[in-house]
C-alpha positions in Angstrom: 51.8 33.7 -65.0 48.7 35.4 -63.4 46.2 38.0 -65.5 47.3 41.1 -65.3 44.8 44.2 -64.4 43.0 45.7 -67.7 41.7 48.7 -65.4 44.8 51.0 -64.8 42.6 52.5 -61.9 42.5 49.5 -60.2 46.2 49.9 -59.7 47.0 51.4 -56.5 50.1 53.7 -56.3 50.6 53.5 -52.7 52.2 50.6 -50.5 50.2 47.5 -49.4 49.7 48.7 -46.0 48.1 51.8 -47.6 51.2 54.1 -47.1 52.2 56.8 -49.7 55.5 56.6 -51.7 56.9 59.3 -52.9 58.9 58.5 -55.9 59.3 55.9 -58.6 61.9 53.9 -56.9 60.2 53.6 -53.9 57.2 52.5 -55.7 59.2 49.7 -57.1 60.9 48.9 -54.1 57.4 48.7 -52.1 55.5 46.2 -54.6 58.3 44.3 -56.2 58.7 40.3 -54.7 62.1 39.8 -54.1 62.6 36.6 -51.7 66.5 36.3 -52.5 68.8 38.0 -50.3 71.3 40.7 -51.2 75.2 39.1 -51.9 78.2 40.9 -53.3 81.8 39.6 -54.4 84.5 40.3 -52.0 86.5 40.7 -55.4 84.3 43.6 -57.1 87.2 46.7 -56.5 89.9 44.4 -58.4 87.2 43.7 -61.3 86.5 47.2 -61.5 90.2 47.8 -62.1 90.4 45.3 -64.6 87.6 46.3 -66.4 88.8 49.8 -67.2 92.6 48.2 -68.2 90.7 45.6 -70.5 88.8 48.3 -72.2 91.5 50.1 -72.5 93.8 47.4 -74.1 91.2 47.1 -76.8 91.0 50.9 -77.7 87.3 51.0 -76.5 88.3 53.5 -73.5 89.5 55.8 -76.3 86.0 55.8 -77.9 83.8 58.9 -77.5 81.4 58.5 -74.4 82.8 55.3 -73.3 84.3 56.3 -70.2 81.6 58.3 -69.1 79.5 55.4 -69.8 81.3 53.3 -67.8 81.5 55.4 -64.7 77.4 55.5 -65.2 76.7 51.7 -65.2 79.5 50.6 -63.0 80.0 47.0 -64.8 82.0 45.3 -62.1 79.3 46.3 -59.8 76.9 44.2 -61.7 79.4 41.4 -62.0 79.6 41.5 -58.1 75.8 41.4 -57.3 74.9 38.9 -60.1 78.0 36.7 -59.4 78.7 36.6 -55.6 80.4 33.4 -55.4 82.7 33.4 -58.2 86.1 33.4 -58.0 88.3 36.5 -59.4 89.1 34.9 -62.8 85.7 34.1 -63.7 84.1 37.7 -62.0 86.5 39.1 -64.4 85.0 37.5 -67.3 81.7 38.4 -66.3 82.8 41.9 -65.8 84.7 42.2 -69.1 81.7 40.6 -70.7 78.8 43.3 -69.0 81.2 46.2 -70.2 81.5 44.7 -73.7 77.9 44.3 -74.1 77.2 47.9 -72.5 79.5 49.5 -74.9 78.4 47.0 -77.8 74.6 47.8 -77.2 75.1 51.6 -77.2 77.1 51.3 -80.3 74.1 49.5 -81.8 71.3 51.8 -80.5 73.1 54.3 -82.3 73.8 53.3 -85.5 70.6 51.2 -85.6 68.6 54.4 -84.8 70.0 56.0 -88.2 69.5 52.7 -90.0 69.0 49.2 -89.4 70.7 48.2 -92.4 73.5 50.3 -91.5 74.1 47.9 -88.1 74.4 44.8 -90.3 78.1 44.7 -90.8 78.9 45.5 -87.2 76.3 42.5 -86.3 77.6 40.3 -89.0 81.1 40.7 -87.4 80.1 39.6 -84.2 78.7 36.7 -85.5 81.6 35.3 -87.5 83.3 35.6 -84.7 81.6 33.9 -82.4 79.9 31.0 -85.0 83.1 30.7 -87.2 85.9 31.6 -85.5 87.0 34.6 -87.9 89.6 37.2 -87.3 88.0 40.5 -86.1 88.4 43.8 -88.3 87.6 46.4 -85.8 88.7 47.2 -82.0 85.0 46.3 -81.0 85.4 42.6 -82.7 88.8 42.5 -81.4 87.8 42.8 -77.7 84.8 40.0 -78.8 87.2 37.5 -79.8 89.7 38.1 -76.7 86.4 37.8 -74.4 85.7 34.6 -76.4 89.0 33.3 -76.0 88.8 34.1 -72.0 85.7 32.0 -71.9 86.9 29.3 -73.8 90.2 28.7 -71.1 87.8 28.6 -68.2 85.0 26.4 -70.2 84.6 23.2 -71.3 84.3 23.2 -75.0 80.4 22.3 -74.8 80.0 25.1 -72.2 81.9 27.4 -74.5 80.0 26.8 -77.5 76.9 27.3 -75.4 78.0 30.6 -74.6 78.8 31.6 -78.4 75.2 30.5 -79.2 73.4 32.5 -76.4 75.7 35.6 -77.6 75.0 35.0 -81.2 71.0 35.3 -80.1 71.9 38.6 -78.3 73.5 40.0 -81.1 70.7 39.0 -83.6 68.3 40.7 -80.9 69.7 44.0 -81.6 68.9 43.6 -85.0 65.2 42.8 -84.3 65.3 45.7 -81.6 66.6 48.4 -84.6 63.6 47.4 -87.3 61.5 47.7 -84.2 62.2 51.2 -83.5 62.2 51.9 -87.0 58.4 51.0 -87.3 57.4 52.0 -83.9 53.3 51.9 -84.6 53.6 48.2 -85.7 55.2 47.0 -82.5 53.0 44.9 -80.1 53.6 44.3 -76.4 54.0 40.8 -76.9 56.7 41.2 -79.6 58.5 43.7 -77.6 58.7 41.5 -74.9 60.2 38.8 -77.1 62.7 41.2 -78.3 63.8 42.3 -74.9 64.5 38.7 -73.9 67.1 38.7 -76.5 68.6 42.0 -76.0 68.9 41.3 -72.3 71.9 39.4 -73.0 71.7 37.4 -69.9 71.7 33.9 -70.8 75.3 34.0 -72.3 76.5 34.4 -68.5 74.8 31.0 -67.2 77.4 28.7 -69.2 80.1 30.8 -67.0 78.0 29.1 -64.0 78.5 25.7 -65.2 82.3 26.5 -65.3 82.6 27.4 -61.8 81.4 24.3 -60.4 84.0 22.0 -59.0 82.4 19.3 -61.3 80.7 19.7 -64.6 76.8 19.3 -64.7 75.5 16.4 -66.5 73.9 17.2 -69.8 70.7 15.9 -68.8 70.8 18.5 -65.7 71.7 21.5 -68.3 69.2 20.5 -70.6 66.4 19.4 -68.3 63.1 21.2 -69.4 62.6 22.6 -65.9 66.2 24.1 -65.7 65.9 25.4 -69.3 62.6 26.9 -67.9 64.5 28.2 -64.9 67.0 29.7 -67.2 64.3 31.4 -69.5 62.3 32.9 -65.9 65.5 34.0 -64.4 66.5 36.3 -67.6 63.5 37.4 -68.0 62.7 38.6 -64.2 66.4 40.1 -64.2 65.9 42.3 -67.5 62.3 43.2 -66.7 63.5 44.2 -63.1 65.9 46.5 -64.9 63.4 48.1 -67.2 61.6 49.4 -64.2 64.1 51.6 -62.9 65.5 52.4 -66.5 62.0 53.3 -67.8 62.4 57.1 -67.4 65.6 57.5 -69.2 64.4 55.6 -71.8 61.2 57.5 -72.0 62.9 60.5 -72.6 65.3 59.1 -75.2 62.3 57.6 -77.4 63.3 54.0 -77.0 60.7 51.5 -77.2 62.0 48.0 -75.8 61.0 48.1 -72.2 58.8 45.8 -70.6 57.0 49.2 -68.6 56.8 51.4 -71.6 55.1 48.5 -73.6 52.7 48.5 -70.8 52.2 51.9 -70.9 51.7 52.1 -74.8 49.2 49.5 -75.0 47.0 50.7 -71.9 47.3 54.1 -72.5 47.8 54.5 -68.6 50.5 56.8 -66.7 54.2 55.6 -66.1 53.5 55.2 -62.3 50.8 52.7 -63.6 52.6 51.1 -66.4 55.6 50.5 -63.9 53.0 48.6 -61.4 51.5 46.5 -64.1 55.1 45.5 -65.4 55.8 44.7 -61.6 52.8 42.2 -61.6 54.4 40.4 -64.0 57.6 40.2 -62.8 56.0 39.0 -59.5 54.5 36.1 -61.4 57.7 35.3 -62.8 59.8 35.2 -59.9 57.0 33.0 -58.1 57.0 30.6 -61.1 60.8 30.4 -60.8 60.4 29.5 -57.1 57.6 27.0 -57.2 59.9 25.3 -60.2 63.1 25.3 -58.4 61.5 24.1 -55.3 60.0 21.1 -57.7 63.3 20.4 -59.3 66.2 21.0 -56.8 66.0 17.3 -55.0 67.0 16.1 -58.5 69.9 18.3 -59.3 73.3 17.4 -58.3 75.5 20.1 -56.3 77.0 21.2 -59.5 73.2 21.5 -61.1 72.0 23.4 -57.9 75.2 26.0 -58.4 73.9 26.5 -61.9 70.3 27.5 -60.7 72.1 29.6 -58.0 73.7 31.6 -60.5 70.7 32.2 -62.3 69.3 33.4 -58.7 72.1 35.8 -58.7 71.0 37.6 -61.8 67.4 38.3 -60.5 68.8 39.7 -57.0 71.4 41.5 -58.4 69.8 43.2 -61.5 67.6 44.5 -58.4 70.1 45.9 -56.4 72.7 47.5 -59.4 69.3 49.1 -60.8 68.3 50.9 -58.2 71.8 52.5 -57.3 73.5 53.1 -60.4 73.6 56.3 -61.9 72.6 55.5 -65.4 68.9 55.0 -63.8 69.2 57.9 -61.1 66.1 59.5 -62.4 64.1 56.8 -61.0 64.1 58.5 -57.7 63.8 61.9 -59.4 59.9 61.0 -60.7 57.0 61.6 -58.0 54.2 59.2 -57.6 51.0 61.3 -58.2 47.9 59.7 -56.7 
């Protein structure tokens, strides 16, 4: 990645052409490098109806705050933007997984804020389901077990195993996040970014793009060092972009695990300048992704290329979803001051 500016006064808050921008969302739009085109899935409305029915089936829509949270986060919209080429069946699994992670993440945040130790039983149940096939004991665990069943039905055993492994990484990340929130003075920027890579929960979706291909990608492609690097870059670019738009909300809530807020704490600068520093980091990440993709593409089969297209979907889809979703609407209300 390119070296970030260390003097925040050097960061220009206007557009590259010198035109001023009025709010934080416009500032992000102006400076973010987004080379991939907007796409959406034609089955979005059906997936949205399916999400609510599935959450209701497992008793999660009856929990306080969940219906309002789902309305503000629009999980089927995120699924549509990130997964435009999937058939309805796989799109529905993606939408279910996004909705589940939103519910799980909000629950973990609420519990972990009181005590990281209080979070352990919830996380251990999830790991036991994913790693050992244990029977669930809570509605949230039952929803996860059903989601895992859906994944196994549409995936090969190897793909389902990768999905479960990456999902366990996400679960572990939430414990790291709770510990970091409990000791904010000890949190360094690089630690914040490492935790964010786990709590993003993006890479568990990538085996589903393997399952979407007409032919299973060869193991040599799936595990190729360049493809694995592309996976890491795409997940980081996707979640860091969401962090730009969520920074206002998370700053007000006292959250720490956000790439823009990490830069603000480290440099003592304004939120607007911190966002631009994070944009620099995201742009470098996307540029590296483009360079590596161009390098490896001639070596990949159509199935391998399809998997990388799924990674691209998350980079672009998180941007389009984040800039319009009601949950992050405050980004358009924060003015950019000279």
